[in-house]
N, C-alpha and C positions, 0 to 999 in steps of 0.2 A: 670778583678778585682780579686784578690786573696781572698780566704776564710780563715780568721784568726780564728783559733779554740782555744777558751780559755777553753771550757768545752764541754762535750757531747751535752749540750743543745743547742750549735750553730749549730748542724747538723739538720736543719729544712728542710721542703719540698722545700722552695725556695733556701736554700743552696745546696740542692741535685740537683735541676735544673741547678744551675750555674756550679757545678762541673761535674756532670754525663752527662748532656745534652750539655752544652756550653763549656766544657773543662777548666773551671776556675782552676788555681793552688790552692794548699792547703798549709797552713803554721801553725805550732803550735806556739802559743804566748809564750814569754819568761816565763810568769807565769805558763802556762800549762806544759812547759818543766821542770821547777824547781819542780813543784808539783809532776810530774811523777817520777822524780828521787828520791824524798823523799818517795813516795809510794813504789817504787821498793826496796829501802833499808829496809823498814819495812817488806815488803813481804819476803825478803831473811832471815831476822831474824825469821820470823814466820815459814817458811818451814825448818829452821835448827833444830827447836825443835817442831815438830808437835804433836798434840794431839794423844792419844792413838789410836784413831780410824783412824788416818792418813788423808791425803788430797787427794781427788780424782785427778788422773792424775799427781800427784807429788810424793807422797810416797805410794800410792796404784795404781794398774793398771787401765787402761781405758776399758770401755765396759765390755766384759766377764770376764776380768782380775781384776775387781774391788773387787772381793771377796778373791783375792790371796794376802797373805803376800809377801812383797818385801824385798830382801836384799839390802844392801848399793850399791852393784854392779848393781842390777836391777833398782834402783832408778836413778842411773847415766846413765845407758843404755836407759831408758825411756825418760829422759831428752833430749838425743842426737838423739833419733830415728826420722827420717824423715817422715813427715806426707805425704806419697805417697800411702800407700796400698789401701786406699778406693777410689782412683780415677779411678773407674771402668766404669762409664757411658760413652757413646760415641754418636756421631751424630752431627747435626748441632748445633752451638754454639748460646748462647744468643747474642743479639746485643751489640755492644761496650758500648753504654749508660748504659745498664743494668750491664755490668761487671764493669764499673767505679763506679756505684752506690753501688754495693756489697762491693767493696773495701772501699769506703767512710764510708758506714755503719758499717764496721768492726771497725772503730776507736772509736765508741761510747763506747764499752766495754773497750778500752784500755787507752784513755787519762785521765780518772779519776782514773786509777790504779786498776779498779775492775777485769781486766782480768790477772793481774800479769805480763804484758808485760814489757820488758826492754825499756828504751828510745831509744836504738839503733834500736830494732825491730820496734817500732812505727815510727821512722824516716825512716826506709826502706819501710814501708807500704805507707807513704806519697810519698816517691819517686817513688813508683809504679804508683800512680796517675799522678804526675807531669811529669814523663817521658813516661807515657802511656805504661808501661811494664806489661801488664796484660794478662795472659794466657786465651785462650778460654775455655769456661765451656759448656758442652753439655746441651741442653734443656731437654732431655729426660733421663729416668732411675733413677729418684730421688725418690726411695721408702724407703729410709733409715731413721733411727732415726736422729732427728735433721737435720743439713745441711752438715754433713761431707763428703758426696759424692760430693758435690759441692765445699766446701771450700778446701778440700784436693787438688783438681785440681786448684782452684783459686790462691792458694799460693805455688803451686808445684815448680815454678821456683825460688822463694825466698828461700825456704827451702832447695832446692838442692845446692844452691850457698853459703851456709854459714853453720857453726856449730851452733847448737841450744844449749841454756842453759835452766835450769830449768824454767818451766812455759811457755816457748816461743811456744812450740808445741801446747799446748792447746790454747794459745792466738791467734794463726792463725786459728785454725779450729773449735773452739767452739762458741756457741752462735746462734743468728738468723739474721745475716746481710743480707742474701739472701732474707728472707721473707720481711724484711723492704724495700729492694731495689725494688723487684718485685711489692709490693703494691704501692710504691712511683712512679714507672714508669707507672703503670696502672692508677694512679690518675692524673698525669700529662697529659697523653693522653686523659683521660676522660674530663678534663677541656676544651680541644680544640675541642674534638668531639662533645660534648653537645652543645657547641657554634655554630658549623657548623650546627648541627641538628636544632637549633633554626632558623637559617637563611633560610634553605631550607623549613622547615615546614611553616615559615611566608610567603615565596614566594608562596607556594601552597595555603595558606589561601587567599592571595591577588588575585591570579589567579582565584580563585573560587568565589570571590566577597562575601565572607562570612560577615555577618553583624558585624560592629564594636562592637556591644553590647556584643558579646560573649567573648570580650578580654578586657573589661574595668577593670581598676586597682581596682575599688571598689569591684570586686568579689574576689580579694585576701584577703581583710579583712573579707569578709563573709565566705569564706572557711576556712581561718586560716592557719597558719604555715608559717614559714620563706621560705620554699622552694617554696610554691605556689607564695608568694610574688615576689621572684626572677624571676620565670617563667612569670608571668604577667608583671613585669616591663620590662623585655627584649623583650617580645612580642610587648608591647605597643610602645616601641622605634622603633622597626623594622617596625611596621604597621602604624606608624604616617604618616599623610599627610596633606598638606595645600591647597589642591584643591579638588574639587568633584571627587569622584571615583564611579563606578558603585556599588550599594548596593541591594542585593536581598531583597525582601520585606517579606521573611519568613525566619525561622531559617534554618541553615545549618545542614546537618546530624551529628549524635553524634560524628563521628570521627573528624570532624572539631571543634566541640565544646569542644571535650576532649583533644585537643592539650595542653592547659595550665596544665591540670591535669597530663598528661603523662610526660611533661617536669618537672613538679614539683617533680614527682617521680625520675626522673633522677638526679635532683639537690639534693634530699635527699640522694640518693646513693652516689653521689660525695662528699657531705659534710661529710658523715660518713666515707668514704674512706680517705678523707683528714685528718680527725681527728685522725684516727688510724695510718695513715702513719706518722703523726707528732710524735705520741707516739713511734712508732716502731723504727723510725730512731734514736732517742735519748736514747732508752731503753738499760739498762744493762741486757743482756741475757746470761751471761757467767756461765759455769759450770766447776769447782767450782767458786763461786763469792767471791771476797775479799772485806771485809769492813774495813774502816780505823780504826786506834786505838781509843779506848774508855777507860774510867777508869776501866771498867771490863776486857778489853782485850787490854793491852798496846801495843801489837804488831799487833792488828787487828785480824780479823777472816777470815776463809776460809771454806766454806760449800757447799755441793752439792744442786742442785735445778733443776727444769725443765724449766727454762726460755728460753731455746733454742727452745722449742716448741711454736712458735707463732700461737696461736689458732684463732687469729682475722683477719689475713691477708687473708686467703681463703674466709671467708664469705663476707668481704668487696668486694673482686674482683667478687664473685658470684653475689652480688647485682648489680655491674656495668654491668655484663653480662646480667642479667635479664632485667635491664632497656633498654639495647641495643635491646633486643629481642622485647620488647614492642614497641620501636620506629620503628623497622623494620615492624611490624604489621601495625602501623599507616601509614607508607609510602605506603603500599599496599592499604589500605582503601582510602587514600586521592587520590592516582593515579587512582584508579578505579572510584572514585567519579567525578573526572575531565573528565574522558573518557566516562562517561555515560551521554548522552544528557538529559535524563529524570531527572537526579539528578543535573547536572551542568547548564542546560539551554544552553549549547554550543553544537556545532555539535558533533554527535557521533564520537568517536575515534579521535576527534580534527583534522579532515581532513581539509586542507587548499586548497581552490580552485577546489575541486573535491568531489565526493560522493563515497560511498562504492563500486559502480560498476566500478570505475576507478582503484581500487586496489583489493586485495584478500579478502576484506571485513573488515579487521581491520586496515590496514595501519600500517607502521612500528611502530609508537608511540602506536598503540593500543595493541601491544603484551608486552609492558613494565610490566604490572601486573604479567604476567606469569613469567618473570625473577625475579621479586621481590620475588614471592612465593619461587623460587628455593633458593634464598639467605636467605629468612626468615626461611625456614626449615632447612637449614644448621646451622643457628644461634641457633634455638631452640634445635637442637640435641647437640650442644656444650655447651649449657648453663645449663646442668644438675648440680645440686648442688654438691659441693665437700665435701665428708665426709672422715673422718679418715679411711684409708684402714683397714679392719678387720683382715688382716693376721698379724702374728708375724714373722717378717723377721730376727729376731736376732739369731735364732737357739737355743741359750742357755738362752733366756728370759730376758736379761738385757736390751737390746735396742729393745723394742718391740712396739713402737708407731711410725709411719711415720709422717714426716712433710707433710703439705698439700698445702703449698703456691705454690710449683713447679707444682702441679697438676691444680691449679686454674688459674694461670697466662696465659696459652695458651688458656684456654677456653674464657677468657674475650678478648684475642687478636682475636680469631676466630670470636666471635660474633661482635666485633668492625669492623672487616674487612667486614663482611656481612652488617652491618649498612652503612658503607661508600658506598658500592655498591648500596644499596636501596636508600640512599640519592641522589646519582648521577642519578638514574633512575627517582626518583620523580622530580628532578630538571629539567630534560629534559621534563617531562610531564607538569610542570607548565610553562616552557618557551613556549611550543607550545600553551598552553591555552591563554597566554597573546597575542601571535601573532594572534590567531583566533579573538581576540577581537580588534586587532589593537591598543593596548595601551602599555605603559611602566609600569614597576613596580612603586609602589607608593613612596618609600623612597630611599634615597641615598644608604644605605647599600644593599638594595634589587636590585637596578639598577646595582650596581657594581657586585653583584653576577649574575645577568642575563647576563651581558656582558661577565663574565668568562664562563658561561654555553654555550653561542652562539658562543664564539670563538672556542670552541671544537666541539660543536654539533649545526650546523646551523639549522635553522627552516626546518622542514620536509615538502616539498611540493610534493615529489614523493617517491615511495618505494626505499630504499637503505639499505645497510647493516650498522646498527647503532652501533653494538657491539664494534668495535674498537674505535669509537668516544666517546662513553659513558665510555669506559675503560680509555681513556686518561683523561676525566674529572674526574673520580674517583681517578686517580693517582695525579692529581692536588689537589683535596680534601685532600688526604692522605699526600701529601707533606707538607701541613701546620699543620699536627698533630704531626710530628716527627721532631727532630732536623736534620739539614742538615749533611749528611754523616753517 
């Protein structure tokens, strides 16, 4: 289904998902196209008689050249200059879904006329999406001001293939479309990853026979907060049962009782990321930004600003990374609790049909917490908060603050990948615990999950190499988090 853009406010998170992830085509509405033509005509009138101070990137230079007066020839040269020089990063590219998202987010500056783009240029950017003609953009090396090191590369093919006119160069490279796309991508993955975590943690609770009282919905009202309510509601659905199940007669360890609180934290991080992604996708972040005509300014206004520095995207992704680390820690605690007979009431190391003397002492499943700790520590190392780099990379002091979204996105990707591994390892532990008890999972969603687990990692009755099996399970988990291809 095509995404019909009437204004920048149509670029929502769900629209982003449809276009960037699912490949839906994009079209400008007739009203949006007509408005864009009117805005461009006013823009050309404005730049023909600029104010004494000039207009950044139009009648005065960009970057370090912003302090230099320009002749008529210089103005014409700047308008036609190809945005290629800053495309210096190299290395593996962002995934196609992220590249498509960056191009879609680029349109927020342009379809309302705030970036001064021509209707022709906007049409060509739409065609980049619809024909999937998007250059690769390296993930590394983005320490520059704003996002020009990425946008120069993102629109390099388009700019090489045509002559540019006044305003188009800046319309391609300025603003913060990359931060918006990176945050939106992280948010969409987080929606699915947290849902996966809910299922695996619920299966572990079920396998441990933790008392139902720990997860009663009434606790959500007592604790307060929308995010706790969501966590309790979802756990209650997964843990529902219509037949008697084993219930321990005393409270479970703190780790099991804390599952709703930790999921509540994850839902808080997700909700904040979702809110900021919605804002960023539709935001006007151009420099200079053009405002439409008003009684005081009949041809509109154009003035410089720092909107291209999205200061919220990195903290939101840092929050997601932090929530992933906490869930990794929970996986280790729950797995260890299931394997410790004094805690779980089950056989030590969940050995089936044998005792420790028939193996090397732990059994294959008994080594799972060690593996979880390895992934946990990798996640902890990656989840350090992203601060604005203290270095001045501009040499001459004009472009002296780096964008941070590029630095935060791979951190949440790494911590998320580690969480996927920890969830796969915990899932195998829970599966083994249910087998020891000779029972099935309590609800249909958990029974479906258990079937998926055992299709890849059958019950462990003797020592074997589990790593490849658990790895395949992890890949199945990850396959449900990202779009196909």
